[in-house]
SEDRENFI-904252 format. One record per residue (C-alpha): x, y, z; residue in one letter. Coordinates in Angstrom, 2 decimals, always signed. Each point is the difference from the previous one (the first is absolute). Last residue first. Example, Ala and Ser with C-alpha at 12.3 -4.5 7.8 and 13.67 -1.06 7.14 Angstrom:
2
R_+13.67_-1.06_+7.14_S
R_-1.37_-3.44_+0.66_A
***
This chain:
505
R_+91.45_+19.19_+67.34_S
R_-0.66_-0.57_+3.63_N
R_+3.18_+1.78_+1.05_C
R_-0.69_+2.97_-2.20_T
R_-3.58_+0.30_+1.33_I
R_+1.27_-0.17_+3.57_E
R_+2.64_+2.67_-0.69_E
R_-2.64_+2.30_-1.52_K
R_-2.27_-0.50_+3.02_A
R_+2.81_+0.79_+2.38_A
R_+0.75_+3.21_-1.89_L
R_-3.62_+1.07_+0.23_E
R_-0.11_-1.05_+3.61_Y
R_+2.94_+2.24_+0.90_Y
R_-1.12_+2.87_-2.16_S
R_-3.39_+0.06_+1.67_C
R_+1.33_-0.64_+3.53_D
R_+2.62_+2.75_+0.04_R
R_-1.76_+2.63_+2.13_T
R_-1.77_-2.81_+1.86_L
R_+3.30_-0.66_+1.80_A
R_-0.57_+3.25_+1.90_S
R_-2.45_-1.78_+2.25_N
R_-1.55_+2.42_+2.50_E
R_+0.08_+2.94_-2.40_D
R_-1.67_-1.98_-2.77_C
R_-2.66_-1.14_+2.40_C
R_-0.59_+3.58_+1.06_D
R_-0.43_+1.03_-3.62_T
R_-2.52_-2.79_-0.54_Q
R_-1.95_+1.18_+3.02_E
R_+0.14_+3.62_-1.14_Q
R_-1.94_-0.73_-3.15_D
R_+0.47_-0.38_-3.70_D
R_+3.64_-1.06_+0.04_R
R_+1.57_-0.66_-3.39_E
R_+3.13_-2.16_-0.04_L
R_+2.41_+1.46_-2.47_Q
R_+1.47_-1.73_-3.00_I
R_+1.96_+2.26_-2.30_F
R_+0.37_-1.70_-3.33_P
R_+3.49_-1.03_-1.11_R
R_+0.61_+0.46_-3.72_T
R_-1.64_+3.39_+0.09_G
R_+3.21_+1.87_-0.75_N
R_-0.25_+1.92_+3.30_N
R_-0.50_-3.19_+2.01_Y
R_+2.84_-1.70_-1.82_E
R_+2.14_+3.01_+0.81_R
R_-1.07_-0.28_+3.69_L
R_+1.11_-3.62_+0.12_L
R_+3.31_+0.94_-1.65_S
R_+0.45_+2.65_+2.70_R
R_-0.26_-2.69_+2.67_F
R_+2.55_-2.18_-1.80_S
R_+2.48_+2.85_-0.07_K
R_-0.76_+0.98_+3.60_I
R_+0.65_-3.42_+1.46_D
R_-3.17_-1.67_+1.37_M
R_-0.88_-2.17_-2.98_K
R_-0.63_-3.25_+1.86_D
R_-3.33_-0.57_-1.75_E
R_-2.02_-0.02_+3.24_E
R_+1.97_+2.85_+1.59_I
R_-0.04_+2.07_-3.16_A
R_-3.77_-0.51_-0.30_I
R_-0.51_+1.31_+3.55_G
R_+2.23_+2.99_-0.75_I
R_-2.03_+0.39_-3.19_F
R_-3.20_+0.56_+1.96_N
R_+1.65_+2.50_+2.36_D
R_+1.46_+1.95_-2.92_L
R_-3.44_+0.33_-1.56_V
R_-1.60_+0.97_+3.35_H
R_+2.71_+2.62_+0.55_D
R_-0.65_+1.73_-3.30_D
R_+2.67_-0.19_-2.67_F
R_+2.45_+2.43_-1.61_L
R_+0.95_+2.30_+2.91_E
R_-0.28_-2.97_+2.36_Q
R_+2.87_-1.72_-1.85_L
R_+2.42_+1.25_+2.66_E
R_-1.75_-2.36_+2.43_M
R_+1.21_-3.01_-2.03_I
R_+3.59_+1.25_+0.08_K
R_-0.25_+0.38_+3.78_R
R_-1.27_-3.54_+0.41_A
R_+2.85_-1.22_-2.21_Y
R_+2.64_+1.56_+2.25_H
R_-1.99_-1.01_+3.09_T
R_+0.63_-3.64_-0.90_P
R_+3.74_+0.47_+0.43_Q
R_+1.80_-3.38_+0.12_D
R_-2.63_-1.52_-2.25_F
R_-1.87_-3.33_+0.03_K
R_-1.01_-0.69_+3.57_R
R_-0.66_+3.71_+0.66_G
R_-2.01_+0.09_-3.24_A
R_-2.54_-2.41_+1.53_V
R_-0.38_+1.99_+3.23_E
R_+0.14_+3.40_-1.74_L
R_-2.65_-1.07_-2.52_Y
R_-2.25_-1.38_+2.76_K
R_+0.12_+3.32_+1.84_L
R_-0.76_+2.02_-3.12_G
R_-2.95_-2.04_-1.29_N
R_-2.50_+2.39_+1.61_T
R_+1.96_+2.92_-1.43_Y
R_+0.44_+3.50_+1.45_R
R_+0.65_-0.80_+3.66_A
R_+2.35_-2.91_-0.76_T
R_+2.07_+2.03_-2.45_F
R_+0.06_+3.16_+2.14_D
R_+1.13_-1.75_+3.18_R
R_+2.62_-2.13_-1.79_R
R_+1.33_+3.02_-1.90_I
R_+0.14_+1.95_+3.29_Q
R_+2.14_-2.71_+1.61_P
R_+2.34_-0.03_-3.04_I
R_+0.36_+3.80_-0.24_S
R_+0.19_+1.11_-3.63_T
R_-3.52_+1.43_+0.12_S
R_-2.07_+0.13_-3.14_V
R_-1.10_+3.12_-1.84_K
R_+3.42_+1.58_+0.46_K
R_-0.34_+3.76_+0.16_A
R_+1.47_+1.90_-2.92_I
R_-3.08_+1.77_-1.37_A
R_-1.81_-0.31_+3.33_E
R_+2.57_+2.16_+1.78_Y
R_-1.99_+3.23_+0.36_H
R_-3.02_-2.03_+1.17_V
R_+1.96_-0.97_+3.12_P
R_-0.10_+3.63_+1.26_E
R_+2.99_+0.67_+2.23_T
R_+0.69_+2.71_+2.57_L
R_+3.51_+0.11_+1.43_T
R_+0.33_+2.23_+3.05_N
R_+2.94_+2.15_+1.13_Y
R_-2.11_+2.96_+1.09_K
R_-3.42_+0.58_+1.57_T
R_-3.15_+1.64_-1.39_D
R_+0.06_-2.37_-2.97_S
R_-1.15_+1.55_-3.26_A
R_-3.31_-1.01_-1.51_E
R_+0.05_-1.19_-3.59_F
R_-0.33_+1.36_-3.51_D
R_+0.52_-1.69_-3.34_I
R_+1.24_+0.66_-3.55_I
R_-0.89_+3.56_-1.10_F
R_+1.60_+1.07_-3.27_N
R_+2.77_+2.50_+0.60_E
R_+1.87_-1.00_-3.17_K
R_+2.75_-1.64_+2.10_S
R_-2.63_-1.95_+1.95_D
R_-2.05_+1.38_+2.88_Y
R_-0.45_-1.06_+3.64_L
R_-2.37_+1.64_+2.49_E
R_+0.64_-0.06_+3.76_I
R_-2.79_+0.86_+2.45_K
R_+0.55_+0.81_+3.68_F
R_+0.78_+3.70_+0.51_G
R_-2.83_+1.12_-2.26_Y
R_+2.31_-0.50_-2.96_I
R_+3.30_-1.77_-0.65_K
R_+1.45_+0.08_-3.50_R
R_+1.69_-2.65_-2.08_Y
R_+2.03_-0.57_-3.13_W
R_+1.27_-3.34_-1.27_L
R_+3.37_-0.89_-1.47_T
R_+0.26_-3.57_-1.28_K
R_+2.10_-2.86_+1.37_G
R_-3.06_-2.08_+0.91_V
R_-3.14_+1.63_-1.47_Y
R_-1.50_-3.25_-1.32_K
R_+0.16_-1.32_+3.55_V
R_-3.07_+1.97_+1.08_P
R_+0.91_+2.26_+2.96_V
R_+0.99_-0.84_+3.59_S
R_+0.47_+2.75_+2.60_Y
R_+3.15_+0.45_+2.10_K
R_+0.09_+2.56_+2.81_N
R_+2.74_+2.50_+0.89_S
R_-1.96_+2.96_-1.40_D
R_-0.59_-1.71_-3.34_I
R_+1.96_-3.05_-1.20_N
R_-1.48_-1.72_-3.03_V
R_-0.22_-3.78_-0.10_Y
R_+0.01_-2.57_-2.82_S
R_+2.59_-2.52_+1.26_D
R_+2.47_+1.37_-2.54_S
R_-0.57_+3.50_+1.33_S
R_-2.26_+2.60_-1.64_V
R_+1.77_+3.31_-0.58_I
R_-1.65_+3.00_+1.69_R
R_-0.91_+3.43_-1.32_K
R_-1.68_+3.00_+1.55_Q
R_-2.90_+1.78_-1.67_L
R_+0.08_+3.78_-0.19_R
R_-1.96_+1.99_+2.53_K
R_-2.95_+2.18_-0.99_V
R_-2.08_-2.62_-1.79_H
R_-3.00_+0.59_-2.26_Y
R_-1.89_-3.14_-0.97_P
R_-0.03_-1.50_-3.52_N
R_-2.90_-0.43_-2.42_K
R_-1.73_+3.24_+1.01_P
R_-3.55_-0.27_+1.37_L
R_-2.96_+1.04_-2.13_P
R_-2.09_+2.99_+1.18_Q
R_-3.22_-0.80_+1.84_L
R_-3.35_+0.67_-1.69_L
R_-0.78_-3.66_-0.78_Q
R_+0.35_-0.90_+3.68_K
R_-2.36_+2.72_+1.22_E
R_-3.57_-0.73_-1.10_E
R_-1.12_-3.62_+0.15_L
R_+3.04_-1.71_+1.51_L
R_+0.69_+2.70_+2.58_Y
R_-3.64_+0.46_+1.02_Y
R_-0.26_-3.77_+0.42_Q
R_+3.18_-0.20_+2.08_N
R_-1.04_+3.01_+2.10_P
R_-3.51_-1.30_+0.85_I
R_-2.34_+3.00_-0.07_R
R_-1.69_+2.11_+2.66_Q
R_+2.49_+2.76_-0.91_T
R_+0.46_+1.06_+3.62_T
R_-0.51_-3.25_+1.94_T
R_+1.93_-2.13_-2.49_H
R_-1.66_-3.36_-0.70_K
R_+2.30_-2.99_+0.57_E
R_+2.01_-1.65_-2.80_N
R_+2.86_+2.42_+0.61_C
R_+0.51_-1.67_+3.40_W
R_+0.76_-3.26_-1.81_E
R_+2.74_+1.80_-1.94_D
R_+1.32_+1.53_+3.21_V
R_+0.24_-3.39_+1.74_F
R_+1.67_-1.67_-3.02_K
R_+2.64_+2.73_-0.16_K
R_+0.75_-0.42_+3.70_G
R_+0.16_-3.78_-0.24_R
R_+2.65_+0.09_-2.72_L
R_+1.90_+2.92_+1.49_N
R_+0.12_-1.56_+3.46_L
R_+1.03_-3.35_-1.49_E
R_+2.89_+1.67_-1.83_S
R_+0.99_+1.76_+3.21_M
R_+0.43_-3.42_+1.58_T
R_-1.64_-2.30_+2.55_A
R_-2.88_+2.36_+0.67_F
R_-1.98_+0.83_+3.11_N
R_-3.59_+1.13_+0.38_N
R_-1.87_+1.30_+3.04_G
R_+0.04_+3.63_-1.11_K
R_+1.22_+0.54_-3.55_I
R_-3.18_-0.90_-1.91_F
R_-3.24_+1.51_+1.29_Q
R_+1.20_+2.65_+2.45_E
R_+3.20_+1.01_-1.79_E
R_-1.52_-0.14_-3.48_I
R_-3.02_+2.02_+1.17_Y
R_+2.25_+2.66_+1.56_N
R_+1.99_+0.28_-3.22_F
R_-3.08_+0.26_-2.22_P
R_-0.88_+3.58_+1.15_R
R_+3.08_+1.89_-1.18_E
R_-0.26_-0.98_-3.69_I
R_-3.38_+1.65_-0.59_K
R_+0.93_+2.91_+2.28_G
R_+2.60_+1.34_-2.38_K
R_-0.75_+3.70_+0.46_K
R_-1.11_-0.83_+3.53_R
R_+3.68_-0.50_+0.88_P
R_+0.64_+3.76_+0.13_W
R_+3.23_+0.61_+1.93_Y
R_+1.78_+0.93_-3.24_C
R_-2.25_+0.49_-3.01_P
R_-0.40_-3.06_-2.30_C
R_+2.71_-0.76_-2.52_A
R_-1.25_-0.64_-3.55_N
R_+2.22_-2.19_-2.16_L
R_-0.86_-0.51_-3.66_E
R_-0.34_-3.42_-1.66_T
R_+1.56_-1.66_-3.05_G
R_+1.92_-2.64_+1.93_L
R_+3.42_+1.10_-1.30_H
R_-0.97_+3.65_+0.51_K
R_-0.98_-0.79_+3.59_A
R_+3.30_-1.84_+0.57_M
R_+1.96_+2.91_-1.42_M
R_-1.90_+2.43_+2.22_L
R_+0.63_-2.14_+3.08_A
R_+3.69_-0.23_-0.86_H
R_+0.18_+3.79_-0.32_P
R_-1.61_+0.48_+3.46_N
R_-2.85_+2.45_-0.38_Y
R_+0.03_+3.76_+0.51_K
R_-3.51_+1.36_+0.46_I
R_-0.61_+3.23_-1.85_E
R_+0.88_+3.34_+1.54_E
R_-2.76_+2.16_+1.41_E
R_+1.17_-0.70_+3.52_S
R_-2.23_-0.34_+3.03_K
R_-0.80_-3.70_-0.69_P
R_+3.71_-0.84_-0.19_N
R_+0.55_-3.32_-1.80_N
R_+3.72_-0.70_-0.29_T
R_+1.94_-3.20_-0.82_I
R_-2.89_-2.33_-0.83_V
R_+0.15_-3.70_-0.94_L
R_+2.90_-1.61_+1.89_A
R_-0.11_+2.95_+2.37_K
R_-3.44_-1.11_+1.21_P
R_-2.88_+2.39_-0.83_N
R_-3.21_-2.00_-0.46_D
R_-1.24_-1.22_-3.36_I
R_-2.89_+0.36_-2.46_L
R_+0.82_-1.80_-3.26_L
R_-1.62_+1.48_-3.09_E
R_-0.85_-1.28_-3.48_L
R_-0.45_-3.51_+1.39_T
R_+2.21_-3.02_-0.59_T
R_-0.84_-3.57_-0.97_G
R_-1.10_-3.44_+1.19_G
R_-0.54_+0.74_+3.68_L
R_+2.71_-2.49_+1.01_D
R_+2.40_+1.71_-2.44_N
R_-0.83_+3.39_+1.50_F
R_+0.76_-1.56_+3.38_L
R_+3.34_-1.40_-1.17_E
R_+1.04_+3.31_-1.55_Q
R_-0.85_+2.04_+3.09_I
R_+1.64_-2.61_+2.23_A
R_+3.27_+0.03_-1.94_E
R_+0.25_+3.78_+0.17_Y
R_-0.71_-0.06_+3.76_I
R_+2.43_-2.86_+0.68_A
R_+2.80_+1.70_-1.93_D
R_-0.63_+3.29_+1.79_G
R_+0.20_-1.51_+3.48_D
R_-2.86_-1.63_+1.89_V
R_+1.55_-3.38_+0.71_K
R_-1.34_-3.27_+1.45_L
R_-2.70_-0.06_-2.66_S
R_-3.63_-0.96_-0.53_Y
R_-2.22_+0.36_-3.06_C
R_-3.51_+1.33_-0.45_V
R_-2.68_+0.50_-2.67_A
R_-3.39_+1.71_+0.16_K
R_-3.04_+0.44_-2.23_K
R_-1.87_+3.13_+1.13_R
R_-1.76_+0.24_-3.41_S
R_+0.65_+3.72_-0.49_A
R_+3.05_+0.80_+2.14_A
R_+1.95_-3.10_-0.99_L
R_+1.77_-0.97_+3.19_I
R_+3.66_-0.64_+0.78_M
R_+1.61_-1.50_+3.08_A
R_+3.49_-0.52_+1.38_F
R_+0.10_-1.86_+3.32_C
R_+3.27_+0.37_+1.86_Y
R_+1.07_-2.77_+2.39_V
R_+1.70_+0.41_+3.34_K
R_+0.76_-3.54_+1.14_R
R_-1.33_-2.09_+2.87_Y
R_+1.41_-3.51_+0.18_R
R_-1.01_-3.51_-1.09_G
R_+0.96_+0.31_-3.66_G
R_-2.11_+3.12_-0.43_V
R_-2.16_+1.29_+2.85_I
R_-1.07_+3.47_-1.11_V
R_+0.47_+3.44_+1.55_D
R_-1.65_+2.30_-2.52_Y
R_+1.13_+2.98_-2.06_E
R_-1.92_+2.28_-2.33_T
R_+0.01_+0.76_-3.71_W
R_-1.42_+2.36_-2.61_D
R_-1.19_+0.13_-3.60_F
R_-3.17_+1.45_-1.55_Q
R_-1.09_-0.74_-3.57_A
R_-1.69_+2.52_-2.26_Q
R_-1.54_+0.45_-3.42_D
R_-0.87_-3.48_-1.25_G
R_-3.64_+0.17_+1.06_P
R_-1.16_+3.58_+0.75_P
R_+1.14_+1.45_+3.32_S
R_-2.49_+0.60_+2.81_E
R_+0.72_+3.10_+2.05_H
R_-1.69_+0.48_+3.36_R
R_-0.26_+3.67_+1.00_V
R_+1.82_+0.60_+3.25_T
R_-0.64_+1.18_+3.55_A
R_+3.05_-0.97_+2.03_K
R_+0.96_+3.68_+0.14_K
R_-2.94_+0.40_+2.31_S
R_-2.25_+2.96_-0.74_I
R_+0.62_+2.49_+2.77_R
R_-2.10_+0.44_+3.14_E
R_+1.91_-2.64_+1.97_G
R_+3.25_+1.68_-0.94_I
R_-0.98_+3.03_+2.07_D
R_-0.08_-1.86_+3.31_E
R_+3.34_-1.70_-0.71_D
R_+1.52_+3.35_-0.92_V
R_-1.10_+1.54_+3.29_K
R_+1.65_-2.78_+2.02_N
R_+3.04_+0.21_-2.31_L
R_+0.50_+3.64_+1.00_F
R_+0.29_-0.90_+3.66_R
R_+2.34_-2.90_-0.88_Y
R_+2.27_+2.30_-1.98_I
R_+0.01_+2.63_+2.71_P
R_+1.23_-2.68_+2.47_S
R_+2.90_-1.30_-2.13_I
R_+2.39_+2.80_+0.92_S
R_+1.29_+2.78_-2.23_G
R_+3.00_+0.16_-2.32_D
R_-1.65_-0.69_-3.38_Y
R_+2.64_+0.26_-2.73_G
R_-1.13_-2.42_-2.67_R
R_+1.71_-3.04_+1.52_K
R_-1.65_+0.88_+3.30_K
R_-3.34_-0.12_-1.83_L
R_+0.59_-3.66_-1.02_E
R_+0.73_-1.05_+3.59_R
R_-3.08_+1.80_+1.36_F
R_-2.17_-1.52_-2.76_I
R_+1.27_-3.48_+0.90_R
R_-0.70_+0.57_+3.69_T
R_-3.48_+1.35_-0.69_G
R_-1.12_-2.94_-2.13_N
R_+0.34_-0.04_-3.79_F
R_-3.10_-0.85_-2.06_K
R_+1.98_+0.11_-3.29_Y
R_-2.61_-0.82_-2.66_P
R_-2.20_+1.38_+1.36_E
R_-0.09_+2.83_+2.53_C
R_+2.30_+0.93_+2.89_R
R_+2.95_+0.73_-2.27_W
R_-2.04_+2.47_-2.03_E
R_-1.37_+1.74_+3.09_I
R_+3.51_+0.33_+1.46_I
R_+1.27_+1.52_-3.26_Q
R_-2.78_+2.57_+0.01_E
R_+0.78_+0.85_+3.64_K
R_+3.76_+0.45_-0.47_F
R_+0.10_+3.82_-0.15_K
R_-2.09_+0.24_+3.16_D
R_+2.02_-2.63_+1.92_I
R_+2.15_+2.49_+1.90_K
R_-3.00_+1.81_+1.39_T
R_-1.50_+3.44_-0.58_G
R_-2.15_+1.58_+2.73_Y
R_-3.69_+0.68_-0.28_S
R_-1.53_+1.88_+2.93_M
R_-3.14_-1.69_+1.15_R
R_-3.35_+1.48_-0.79_Q
R_-2.81_-0.47_+2.46_Y
R_-3.25_+1.51_-1.13_K
R_-1.78_+2.92_+1.75_P
R_-3.81_+0.22_-0.18_P
R_-1.19_+2.40_-2.67_E
R_-0.53_+3.80_-0.02_S
R_+3.13_+0.53_+2.06_L
R_+0.21_+3.59_+1.33_A
R_-1.69_-1.03_+3.23_L
R_+2.82_-2.45_+0.68_L
R_+2.64_+2.67_-0.57_K
R_-1.76_+2.60_+2.21_K
R_-0.48_-2.52_+2.83_V
R_+3.67_-0.92_-0.18_T
R_+0.92_+3.68_+0.20_N
R_-2.29_+0.40_+3.04_R
R_+2.00_-2.62_+1.86_S
R_-1.58_-3.15_+1.38_I
R_-1.78_-0.59_+3.28_R
R_-3.26_-1.10_-1.63_L
R_-2.09_+2.41_+2.10_I
R_+2.65_+2.72_+0.00_D
R_+0.62_-0.22_-3.76_A
R_-3.73_+0.11_-0.76_T
R_-0.40_+2.99_+2.30_A
R_+2.80_+1.82_-1.77_R
R_-1.35_-0.92_-3.46_K
R_-3.45_+1.28_+0.90_S
R_-3.31_-0.92_-1.68_K
R_-0.66_-2.01_+3.14_T
R_-2.30_-2.72_-1.36_Q
R_+1.23_-0.27_-3.60_N
R_+3.54_+0.35_+1.40_Y
R_-0.51_-3.02_+2.22_V
R_-1.16_-2.26_-2.89_K
R_+2.61_+1.09_-2.58_Q
R_+2.81_-0.24_+2.54_V
R_-1.09_-3.51_+1.02_A
R_-0.25_-1.20_-3.65_A
R_+3.52_+1.23_-0.82_W
R_+1.45_-1.56_+3.13_D
R_-1.68_-3.34_-0.80_E
R_+1.31_+0.01_-3.61_L
R_+3.61_+0.19_+1.02_D
R_+2.25_+2.91_+0.75_K
R_+3.30_+0.13_-1.85_M
***
């Protein structure tokens, strides 16, 4: 095919010579070529022969995979095409992708969306992400579950060591509980615990996990799975995760998972007191004024997939779970309790009627015994039975304690026996009352417990007035501390005065 210059040269020479032979001789081309170029009314255009390629029937599929939401690279497209019968090389694919990339720039981006603002009470969005968090002095993979009310943007979070179905169902219920009610719709992603199939190319309805549907029915909400590979559908819940990581997770460490949850919830609640950049309103205020009253009421009892497991409380008030012993209130000794473990770290205990009792954090090692002293208060001895400890407690609690033990030691074989009996009366009398009467008991030689109780009965009956030295300033108090004998001076001199009067009479 002759180019434009040949065509122009033939036209120019022929206009001068008016002879095809002469034109051919001057330009040194054949007369047939001259005839063809003269026959063209317009300059010649290059047209390349079009040959079919092996990727022709796959071009539409390649374009789809190259665009949102897939955005596959050439290697991935090549691998996927081979599964569909493509037997060519990768080079034609890359050549075609170069043209596709140029054309995509002229299309409207698939990221272009119309913002949807849900009315209050209509929608909540749920999702999770994972962080590496220092818990108990070491890095652990922790999952952050989050939920946001689409209207007010009020958020709630909880943290877990597990991301299985049980943890997901528990988190959804806990977060709805933190938000004070349920919405008409819950927008979710597509994990198997919630969604079994969600094919965007199929006309069939989304198939949800039966347990997820039962949980949604129990809560009074309706599940709505967003399209696969389309996170922008639930963009309101996607954005907070980066903020939580940057502003809370980084640079912090936590002694336990319980502490992480406590501080994490507090952080998010404080964040909800800041103005939202989109709504230009404070989420907590928006929630309280307009959305809270439109939420659906929460059910009385949570939905559980797994049945509770039972344990019998030992005589020393422990339950054995996963090779660890955990104390429980002593009133449950010998009874059968039920438990479940959630989030991979939290154990909840229930009674035989499945009423919640307590929860506690599970040990991440085995063969430990974890004791809470408060569980034993009902049977714990109020006063020590150890003789050295009785002496320490008695002298520390009462200013007349040391003198009592010295005098009683010369009178009784076991002075600590009576000291312990006196301390047991602390449930009936204040320490300052007992201290005063210890001084009186010493002066009147009524240090045995029977005589001491008779003094207190006289005090209760009103036959023996309670005489206490009043101290109006710190100086007088210091004097009293320096000379403990002052504690019994009033009664001592009163008795002395009576004896003097009797003698004189």
